[in-house]
C-alpha positions, 0 to 999 in steps of 0.5 A, spaced: 604 402 643 606 409 643 613 411 642 616 415 647 622 419 647 626 420 653 631 426 654 637 425 660 640 430 663 648 429 665 652 433 670 659 432 669 664 434 674 671 432 672 674 432 680 680 428 678 682 431 672 681 438 676 686 435 682 691 433 676 691 440 673 692 443 680 698 439 681 701 440 674 700 448 675 703 448 682 709 444 679 710 449 673 709 455 677 715 453 682 719 452 676 716 459 672 718 463 679 725 460 679 726 462 672 723 469 674 727 470 680 734 468 676 732 473 670 728 478 674 734 483 675 735 484 667 728 483 665 724 487 670 726 494 669 724 494 662 717 491 663 716 496 668 718 502 664 714 499 658 708 499 663 709 506 666 710 509 658 703 506 656 696 509 656 691 505 660 687 504 654 693 501 650 695 496 656 691 490 653 695 490 647 702 491 651 700 485 655 699 481 649 706 482 647 708 479 653 710 472 654 709 467 660 716 468 663 714 476 663 708 475 667 712 471 672 717 476 672 712 481 674 709 477 679 715 475 682 717 482 684 710 484 686 707 488 690 710 495 687 709 499 693 714 504 691 711 506 684 705 511 684 698 509 685 697 510 678 703 505 676 700 500 681 694 500 678 697 499 671 701 493 673 695 490 676 691 491 669 697 487 665 697 482 670 690 481 670 690 480 662 696 475 663 692 471 668 694 464 669 692 460 676 699 459 677 701 466 678 694 468 681 696 463 686 703 466 687 699 473 689 694 469 693 701 467 697 703 474 697 697 477 700 698 473 706 704 477 708 701 484 706 694 483 707 692 490 708 696 492 701 690 495 697 693 494 690 694 486 692 687 486 694 685 490 687 689 485 683 686 479 687 679 481 685 681 482 678 683 475 678 676 473 680 673 476 674 677 472 670 676 466 674 669 466 678 671 459 681 677 462 684 681 455 682 687 459 683 687 458 690 688 450 689 683 449 695 681 442 698 674 445 697 670 443 691 670 449 686 663 450 687 663 450 695 669 455 694 666 460 690 660 460 694 664 461 700 669 466 698 666 470 693 663 475 698 669 475 702 673 478 696 668 483 695 667 485 702 667 492 703 672 492 709 677 488 705 678 481 703 681 479 710 675 482 714 671 478 709 675 472 710 674 473 718 666 474 716 666 467 713 669 464 719 664 467 724 658 466 719 660 458 717 663 457 724 668 452 721 674 449 725 679 454 724 685 450 723 682 446 717 679 452 714 685 455 714 689 449 711 683 448 706 684 455 703 691 455 703 693 460 708 700 459 710 702 458 718 706 464 721 703 469 716 700 476 718 694 474 715 693 467 719 695 471 725 690 476 724 684 471 722 686 467 728 686 472 733 680 476 731 676 469 731 679 467 738 677 474 740 670 473 737 669 466 739 672 464 746 666 466 749 662 461 746 662 454 750 662 450 744 667 454 741 673 450 745 670 443 743 670 445 736 677 447 735 680 442 740 683 445 746 690 443 744 690 448 738 687 453 742 692 453 747 697 453 742 695 459 738 694 463 745 701 462 746 703 466 740 700 472 743 704 478 747 701 478 754 697 484 753 693 480 747 693 474 751 690 478 757 684 480 752 683 473 749 683 470 756 678 475 759 673 473 753 674 466 755 674 467 763 668 472 763 663 468 759 664 462 764 664 459 771 670 456 775 666 449 774 667 450 766 674 452 766 678 448 762 684 445 765 689 446 760 687 453 759 688 455 766 695 451 767 697 456 761 694 462 764 698 460 771 704 459 767 704 466 763 701 470 768 703 467 775 699 465 780 694 470 782 695 469 790 702 471 789 702 476 783 695 479 783 697 485 779 697 480 773 690 479 774 687 486 775 685 486 767 679 481 770 672 484 773 672 482 780 667 477 779 671 473 774 677 474 779 673 470 784 671 465 779 679 464 778 680 464 786 674 458 786 678 454 781 684 455 785 681 453 791 678 447 787 685 445 785 688 445 792 682 440 794 683 435 789 690 435 790 689 434 797 683 430 799 682 422 797 676 422 792 671 421 797 672 427 801 674 431 795 667 430 792 664 432 799 668 439 800 667 440 793 660 442 794 662 448 798 666 451 794 661 457 792 661 459 800 668 457 801 673 463 802 680 460 802 684 454 803 691 454 806 696 448 807 703 447 810 708 445 806 715 445 810 719 439 812 716 435 818 709 439 817 703 435 818 699 434 812 693 438 814 688 443 810 685 449 813 678 450 810 676 457 811 668 459 811 665 466 813 665 465 820 668 458 821 674 454 819 675 447 818 681 443 819 682 436 816 688 432 817 691 428 811 689 421 813 681 419 812 678 417 819 682 422 823 678 427 827 676 434 823 676 440 828 671 446 827 674 453 830 671 460 830 674 464 824 677 470 829 679 465 834 683 460 829 686 466 826 688 469 833 691 463 836 691 457 832 694 459 825 700 463 828 702 457 832 704 454 825 710 459 824 712 459 832 719 457 834 716 451 838 712 449 832 718 449 828 722 445 832 717 439 833 716 433 829 710 432 825 706 428 830 707 434 835 706 439 830 699 436 828 697 436 836 699 443 836 693 444 831 688 440 835 686 445 841 679 444 845 679 450 849 672 453 848 675 460 848 682 463 850 683 470 853 675 471 852 675 469 844 671 464 842 675 458 839 673 451 839 666 449 836 666 441 835 670 435 832 667 430 828 669 423 825 669 420 818 664 415 821 660 411 820 663 410 813 657 410 809 653 416 813 659 421 815 657 426 809 650 426 811 652 427 818 657 433 816 652 436 812 647 437 818 652 440 822 655 445 816 648 447 815 647 449 823 654 452 823 652 456 817 645 459 820 650 461 826 648 455 831 654 453 833 651 449 839 648 444 835 650 436 837 647 430 835 648 423 839 653 419 836 
């Protein structure tokens, strides 16, 4: 038998050991920073003076003379925006020479509060050269995944924040999970920037809401000023029809911007076509609140051609709804089975609707008020008024019958009749 040699290749990733290391580093980082805060006022001036007076080519030697506590003191008070650009660069060179994951993680947290600070970005990139796995972020991602994901972000020509945003757009992760995994703290300027820009880019996508959950989206939208909120809402609304609007988003919009039927000026940021979609959604909400399931299902089919709806809301008012179409009005009463009245629109607005605010109407009880809305005069003062009345019978076929009449009325054939 021929002897054969086998060579086995093993790849070992000490996951649990890495997790323990991160926890230990985080624990002692906090202790180091506490100590640094206590001695900073004594030690920091001396450290800065040495850095200012040392040439760049001698900084590595200077850094080798610092102990761990000196680097923690220098990290604790970072950034040094009042120093000249040359000195800030030298401070970065020293901190990079004394790199530890704990101190680098503290800079990562400071960057989140001042993400546009160019020297903080410079220092993070220097740390990256020291630790290509970016382990100092203490992320919940594996170090290999983190490296692939964030290396391009750190090197983005427009800055790290823009790079992170590009990762979010390209990879399209769940926003809250992504920010949590790369240790971006809530309520920081960096979180605010990334979430706002990601919402602005993503709210036009129909799958975006589903991926990020409606509760999270509305929670984030609540944070922004009215101007910012309107910009984000515009992106959301103008990429959907009213059938696709989420109830939670619309309820929030009505709360923050008020009902457009009462304060239209708060909604002028939308295109006219989108404002019409909002009105359709509002009409649908009224129908759903007013009708039982069967009648709501029927009249919902006409939302695209329904111009408006009106209801009466005072004490003793009958439960009644006026459905406005281009040339006629349908009057539905609350109880299923009551006759549905059809009127010419101009005649209705001239003779029937004004009755609801008349002295005679207001002094009557509910039943008498309802009777005043049931007028069967073909015309009044030469104005065409009554068209027809129909009943929701027979129960299993009334919708087909209504549809035949509605089709004729849309065609202008108001004399159409069928045998009962």
